N, C-alpha and C positions, 0 to 999 in steps of 0.2 A: 067657832070656825077656824081652820087655821086659816096660812099665808099655799100651804102644800096639800088643800085640800080641792076637794075636784078634778074635774080632765088633766089642767096642766100638772097637778100634783103625782098622780097616776103615771102621765109619759115622763117626769122629773127620776121618779123611784124605777120605771121600768130601764130606763138611760143608765142607772147607775148601778143596777145589781151585779151583783158581784159575778157573778157570770160572764154579763158584757164588760166591767170594768176589767177582770181578766184578760177579755181578747181584746181592750180597748192598750194596754198595759203591754201584750204581747206585738201589737203593734208601734207604738212608741219606741219599743226599742227595737226592732230589728228597723225602724229607720234612722236610729242613731248609728246602730254599727255599720247600718251601709255609707251614711254620707260619710261617718268619724273613721272606716279604716284605713281611707285615703291618705289618712294623713298620722296616724301609727305609726308608719312603717317607713316613716320617711328616714330613721335611721339606718335600715336595712342595706341602703345605697340605694344606685341607679337601676332604669330597665336592667332585663327585663326580671332579675331575680327580686324586686320592691313588685312588680306585679300577680309576678308567682308566690311570692308570700300574703299578698294581698285579695286572690280571691277570693279563698275561701274565705272569707272574713265575708265578702262586697256578696257573697250570692247566700251566704248564709244569713244577714240583713235581707234582705230581698226578698229571701223564703220567709222568714219572720211575718214580715211586715205586708207582705200579701196574702200569707197565713190569712195573718190574723182581722186585716178586711172582708176574706174571704166568711172568717169564722161568725165574724161581726152581724156581715147579710145574711149569712146563712141560717142566722137565730132570728134575726126579726121575720124574717118573710116566714122561716118554720110557726114561729110563732102568731104571729099573723093571719094562717092556713087555718091555726089551731083555732084565734078566736072564730072567726071563717065561718069557718067547718063545726059550733057552736062548744067547741072543750074550754078548760078555763087553761090558763098558763098556769 
């Protein structure tokens, strides 16, 4: 019996399946873009030009972040509904 046998191993394998891993990556990428976009454009100059240049990147980062979170939640809830309904993942 290995360390990844049983319910804990199943949970670990489910949490790291490729579809969820992609959504985790999108969420982290969105967070990084949203947080760091405000520093990337310090060379542009002062307000309001700096805000106009960084705004699309900030919005894109937020969309990726929240889209990734919603995707993970949707995947987990839909898989839980399939299991409860008698289907297999």
